[in-house]
N, C-alpha and C positions, 0 to 999 in steps of 0.2 A: 268575569262576565259570564252569565248563563249561556249555554249553547242554544242557538235558535231552534225552535220546534215548529215544524210546518206540517199541516194536514193537507193531503191531496184527496179531494172528495167530489162527490156529486150528491145533491140532497135526495135523489131517488135511488139510493144504492146502500150497500153495506157500510158505506162511509159513516152512516148514522151510528153504527156500533163504536167506531173509533172516536167520533165526536163525543159520545156519552162518556167513553173512557177518559178522554182528555179533560172533560169537565169534572169528573170524579177526582182526577189527579190534582186538579187545581193549578196546573202550570200554565203560564202564558204561552199562547201559540197563535199562529196565523193560518189562514186557509187559502189554498189555491183551488178554485173551482174548475172542474174539467167537464167538457161536454162529451156525450157518448159518440156522436158522429163527427167530432172534430179533434179537440185538443187531447183527448185521452189516448189517441193514436199518434200524436205528434212525436217527432224524434226526441224532443226535450223530455217528454214524460216517459217515453219508452226507455230512456236512459235511467230513469228512476225505477220503473217496473216494466220489464220486457213483456209481461202478460197484457199490458195495456188495460189494466183493471184498477179499480179503487176498492178500498182505501189503501193509502200508503202514508207513512210519516217519514220525515227527515228530521233527525235530532242531531244537530251539529253535522258531523260527517257520517253518521249512522243512518241507514235506510232500513225500514222494516215494512214489509208487506204482509198480507193475510191478517184478517181481523183478530183471530185468536192470538196470533203472535204479537200483534200490537197491544192487546190487552195485557198479556204476560210481560212484555217489555216495559210498558209504562208503569206497571206495579213495581218492577224492580228498579227502574230509573228514578222513581220518585217515592222512595220508601216512607217518607214522612206522611204520605197520604194514607198509609195503613191498608193498602188494597191487596196484600198477599199475606197469608198466614206465615208464622215462623217456619224456617226451612225444615224443621223436623216434624212439621204437622201439615205438609202440603200434599198428602196422598189424595184426599178427596178433591182438593183444588185442581191439581193436574188431571186427575181422572175425569172429572166432569167437564172441564174446559175442553179437553181433547176428544171426549166422547161426543160433545156437541159439534165440534169441528169436523169429525170424521163420520162415525156410524150414524148419528142422528141426521145430519144434513144429507148424507147419501140416501138413507132410507126414505126421508121425506121427499127428496127430489125425484127418486124413482117412482114413488107413488103419484106425485103431482103430474109427471109426464106419462102416466099410464103404462109404465114398464113393469111387466110381470116376470119375475125370475123363476124359472122352473124349480120345483121343490128340490130336485136332486142336485141343483147347482147352487142352492142358497148358502151352503156352508163355505163356498169359495169366496163369498163376499164378506168383507169385514163388518158390514152393517147388519147382517142377519136379515130379519124381515121388518116391515113397517110396524107390525104389532109388537114384536119383541123390543124394538127401539123405543116405542112409546111406553111400554110397560116399564122399561128401564128408566126412562125419564121420570115417570111417575114415582118410582122408587127414590130417585135422586132428590126430587123436590119435596118429599114428605118426611125425610129423615130429620131435618133440622129447619130452623127458620130461614137459613140461606143455604146455598148449594154446598159450601164447604164447612158448615158449622153454624154457630150462632152469631157470626159477624159477616157483614157484607164484604165481598172481595171482587177482584177483577173477573173471576169466573162467573159471577152473577151477571155482570155486564153482558158477557157473551151468551151464556145460556138463556138469560132473560130476554135478550134481543130475539133469539130464535123462537122462544115461546110467544113473545109479543106479536111477531110477524105471523107465526103459524096460526094463532087465534084470529088475528085480523083478517087474514086472507083464506082461512079455511083449510090450510094444509095440515093442521094438527086437530085431532079430536078435541072438542071443547070440554075436557075433563075438569071437574071442580078444582082439583089440586093444581092444575096448570093456571087456571084463572086466579086462584088465591095467591099463588106465587107471583104472577104477573102484576096483579093489583098492588101487592106490597112494594114491588120495585118501582112502579110508576109513580109512587108518592115521593120519590127521592128528588131533592132540589136539582141535582146535577142532571138527572134524566129530563126533568121538566124544562130546564134551560136549554139543554142540547136539542131537544125536540122543537122548541120554539125557534131556535136559530136556524135549524135546517128547514122547518116549515116556511119561515120567512124567505129563505133563499129559493125554495121550490116555487113559491108564489111569485117571486120576483122574476124568475126566468121565464122567457117566452116559450111557447111550444117548440119553436125551432131550436132553441138552445137545449131543451131537454133531450132531443134526439129520438 
């Protein structure tokens, strides 16, 4: 019997990344919806993720948190979906997956909150500057059709989600290469299905439930 796969999420969160990844993997799963001002801080959920944040997944007895880690785990747990390159060709796959999870998100977040790091302190940060992070992202998305080569992988789910949100909410410059990459990913059946499911739940929830 296959191990049970559960997604813990909220439709107004990074849980959308995990949902997209689950749909790409094609494995059956259930969803436990959490509310920001209620169940996400409950003892039951804090036993899953002490951070009290989503997303998280439980696969049998294995719990994985952090969206990038969920993408990497799902690609390995369901190899038949072909969402990771062969192990001897994973340099770009790991490189850009964790670039987006670390330097890119940090640089974009600092910019969004209006935090200016003094020039003499910038090299102490792993993210460098906002401009450097975006130039590096431009380099990443223009080398191949997808982030790790000519085939879609789990890294595209994570990097693509950051670009989609950044373009939607204005935290990324609307560079043509970002839009071209984003448009290519948003045509995928798994992305469309995941988005529709989360949108349906978002509209179902009342403002009180959204928190």
